[in-house]
C-alpha positions as CSV (number, residue, x, y, z in Angstrom):
1,M,21.5,-33.9,-44.7
2,N,21.3,-34.3,-48.4
3,P,18.1,-34.2,-50.4
4,P,16.5,-37.7,-50.9
5,L,17.6,-39.8,-53.8
6,I,14.9,-40.5,-56.4
7,F,14.9,-43.7,-58.6
8,V,13.2,-44.3,-62.0
9,V,13.1,-47.4,-64.0
10,A,12.5,-46.7,-67.7
11,P,14.1,-47.1,-71.2
12,A,17.5,-45.2,-71.4
13,L,16.1,-42.6,-73.8
14,Q,13.4,-41.6,-71.3
15,L,15.9,-41.0,-68.4
16,P,17.2,-37.4,-68.4
17,D,21.1,-37.4,-68.1
18,A,21.3,-33.8,-66.8
19,T,19.1,-31.4,-64.8
20,T,15.4,-32.3,-64.8
21,S,12.1,-31.9,-62.8
22,H,9.9,-34.1,-60.7
23,E,7.2,-33.8,-63.4
24,V,9.5,-35.2,-66.1
25,L,10.5,-38.2,-63.9
26,Q,6.9,-38.9,-63.0
27,Q,6.0,-39.1,-66.6
28,A,8.9,-41.3,-67.4
29,Q,8.0,-43.7,-64.6
30,A,4.4,-43.8,-65.3
31,A,4.9,-44.9,-68.8
32,V,6.6,-48.2,-68.1
33,P,6.4,-50.9,-66.8
34,S,2.7,-51.3,-66.5
35,T,2.1,-55.0,-65.8
36,G,2.7,-57.4,-62.9
37,F,0.8,-59.8,-60.6
38,A,-0.4,-60.2,-57.1
39,L,0.6,-63.5,-55.4
40,R,-0.7,-65.1,-52.2
41,I,0.3,-68.5,-50.8
42,F,-1.5,-70.3,-48.0
43,N,-0.8,-73.2,-45.7
44,R,-3.9,-75.4,-45.9
45,G,-5.9,-75.8,-42.7
46,A,-8.2,-78.6,-41.6
47,E,-10.6,-78.1,-44.5
48,H,-9.7,-78.9,-48.1
49,P,-12.2,-76.8,-50.2
50,D,-12.6,-77.2,-53.9
51,L,-10.8,-74.5,-55.9
52,E,-14.0,-73.2,-57.5
53,L,-15.3,-72.4,-53.9
54,L,-12.4,-70.2,-53.1
55,P,-12.8,-66.4,-53.1
56,L,-12.0,-64.3,-56.2
57,D,-10.2,-61.7,-54.3
58,G,-7.8,-64.2,-52.7
59,R,-8.9,-63.4,-49.1
60,L,-9.0,-66.9,-47.9
61,T,-8.3,-65.9,-44.4
62,G,-10.2,-62.6,-44.5
63,E,-8.3,-59.7,-43.0
64,Q,-6.3,-62.0,-40.7
65,R,-3.2,-64.0,-41.5
66,R,-4.7,-67.2,-39.9
67,S,-8.3,-68.4,-40.0
68,S,-10.1,-70.5,-37.4
69,D,-9.6,-73.8,-39.3
70,G,-5.8,-73.3,-39.3
71,T,-5.4,-71.9,-42.9
72,Q,-2.4,-69.5,-42.7
73,L,-1.4,-66.8,-45.2
74,L,2.4,-67.4,-45.9
75,C,3.0,-64.9,-48.6
76,A,1.4,-61.7,-50.0
77,A,3.4,-60.1,-52.7
78,L,3.1,-57.6,-55.6
79,V,5.5,-58.5,-58.4
80,V,6.2,-56.0,-61.3
81,R,7.3,-57.5,-64.7
82,I,10.6,-55.8,-65.6
83,E,12.7,-56.8,-68.5
84,P,16.3,-55.9,-67.4
85,R,17.5,-55.9,-71.0
86,H,14.9,-53.2,-71.9
87,H,15.1,-51.0,-68.9
88,W,17.6,-48.7,-67.1
89,L,17.7,-47.3,-63.6
90,G,18.1,-43.5,-63.2
91,V,19.2,-42.0,-59.9
92,Y,18.4,-38.3,-59.2
93,Q,18.9,-35.8,-56.3
94,G,17.5,-32.4,-55.7
95,D,19.7,-29.4,-55.6
96,P,20.3,-28.3,-51.9
97,E,19.5,-24.7,-53.0
98,D,16.5,-25.6,-55.1
99,P,14.8,-29.0,-54.4
100,T,12.5,-28.6,-57.4
101,C,15.6,-28.9,-59.7
102,L,16.9,-32.5,-59.9
103,R,20.4,-33.6,-61.1
104,C,21.2,-36.9,-62.6
105,L,23.7,-38.9,-60.4
106,D,23.6,-42.2,-62.3
107,R,22.1,-44.0,-65.3
108,V,22.7,-47.7,-65.7
109,A,21.2,-50.6,-67.5
110,L,19.4,-53.1,-65.1
111,S,21.2,-55.9,-67.0
112,E,24.5,-54.5,-65.6
113,L,23.3,-54.6,-62.1
114,S,23.0,-57.6,-59.8
115,N,19.6,-59.1,-60.5
116,A,18.6,-61.8,-57.9
117,T,15.8,-64.3,-58.4
118,C,13.1,-64.1,-55.6
119,W,11.6,-67.5,-54.7
120,F,8.1,-67.0,-53.2
121,Y,7.2,-70.7,-52.7
122,P,7.6,-72.5,-49.5
123,T,10.9,-74.5,-48.9
124,H,9.3,-76.9,-46.5
125,D,7.3,-80.0,-47.5
126,G,3.5,-80.0,-47.6
127,T,0.4,-79.1,-49.7
128,F,-0.4,-75.4,-50.3
129,L,-2.8,-73.2,-52.0
130,S,-1.7,-70.3,-54.2
131,W,-3.7,-67.3,-55.6
132,E,-2.4,-65.1,-58.4
133,R,-4.1,-62.2,-60.3
134,G,-2.7,-60.1,-63.1
135,L,-2.3,-56.4,-62.4
136,H,-2.2,-53.3,-64.5
137,L,0.3,-51.1,-62.5
138,T,0.8,-47.4,-62.1
139,L,4.3,-46.8,-60.8
140,K,5.8,-43.7,-59.2
141,P,9.5,-42.8,-58.8
142,G,11.0,-44.7,-55.9
143,S,13.1,-43.6,-52.9
144,I,15.0,-45.2,-50.0
145,V,12.7,-46.4,-47.3
146,D,13.0,-44.8,-43.9
147,C,16.5,-43.5,-44.9
148,P,18.8,-43.2,-41.9
149,E,20.6,-39.9,-41.5
150,E,24.1,-41.4,-41.9
151,L,23.0,-42.8,-45.2
152,S,21.3,-39.7,-46.5
153,S,24.5,-37.7,-45.5
154,A,26.9,-40.1,-47.4
155,P,27.9,-39.8,-51.0
156,Y,25.8,-41.8,-53.5
157,D,26.9,-45.4,-53.8
158,R,25.3,-47.7,-56.3
159,S,25.8,-50.8,-54.2
160,L,23.5,-49.3,-51.4
161,I,20.4,-48.9,-53.6
162,S,17.1,-50.1,-52.2
163,V,13.9,-49.2,-54.0
164,L,10.2,-49.1,-52.9
165,W,7.5,-48.9,-55.6
166,S,3.9,-47.9,-55.2
167,L,1.6,-50.4,-57.1
168,L,-2.0,-49.7,-58.0
169,G,-4.7,-51.3,-60.1
170,S,-5.9,-54.8,-61.0
171,D,-7.7,-57.0,-63.7
172,P,-11.0,-58.9,-62.9
173,M,-9.8,-62.5,-63.0
174,A,-7.7,-64.6,-60.7
175,T,-6.1,-68.1,-60.6
176,W,-6.2,-70.5,-57.7
177,G,-3.8,-73.4,-57.6
178,R,-3.0,-76.4,-55.3
179,F,0.6,-77.5,-55.2
180,R,2.7,-79.9,-53.2
181,V,6.3,-79.5,-52.1
182,D,8.3,-82.7,-51.4
183,N,12.1,-82.0,-51.3
184,Q,12.8,-85.8,-51.2
185,A,11.0,-86.4,-54.6
186,E,12.5,-86.3,-58.0
187,H,10.3,-83.2,-58.8
188,S,10.2,-81.3,-55.6
189,L,7.3,-79.0,-56.8
190,V,4.1,-80.6,-58.3
191,V,1.0,-78.6,-59.2
192,E,-2.0,-80.8,-58.4
193,D,-4.8,-78.5,-59.6
194,C,-5.3,-75.0,-61.2
195,L,-8.4,-73.0,-61.9
196,T,-9.0,-69.5,-63.3
197,V,-12.0,-67.8,-61.8
198,F,-14.0,-64.8,-62.9
199,P,-16.4,-62.5,-61.1
200,A,-20.1,-63.4,-61.3
201,P,-21.9,-61.4,-64.1
202,P,-24.2,-58.6,-62.9
203,L,-27.8,-59.4,-62.5
204,A,-30.0,-58.1,-65.3
205,G,-32.2,-55.1,-64.2
């Protein structure tokens, strides 16, 4: 079994093109990117609350995917803001004789890779609620998730890359929205209402 692959997204000049260390790659990844957002989308239940009454933390169904009134969590995603024209992907692997020594297998501009658009909103008709909050992110080098032995034993192949990022941190404001999807209408997606909410100020002592 080969040592695991390690992936880093950063400007080209920050990606070592020869032998390097875990510490250098962690520093390169921690520098950029640093912004993104959390997104949650809900199918509305029997109740139709005003946006200003909805929770700041986006937990409309609490810890469950569905609440007693029929409200259902359809999407919960963390999205990092990456500019493909400014960032490269570096792929590294440990030396079998010395796992602390990492060698560069590949460095490629993200703009040269296949970049698919991810559509989070529902494709079926109806009225939905969305919650979005900007995030300040701290990213770590990525790796293949639950890598099967046959993949880890195979030579590196750029077309098989799959990356998992650890995302941490948040800002203290959020945006609730109400939108409608009607695939028969001229404009299939219509935002009916939008409200940015802030936490209540602390009580004076």
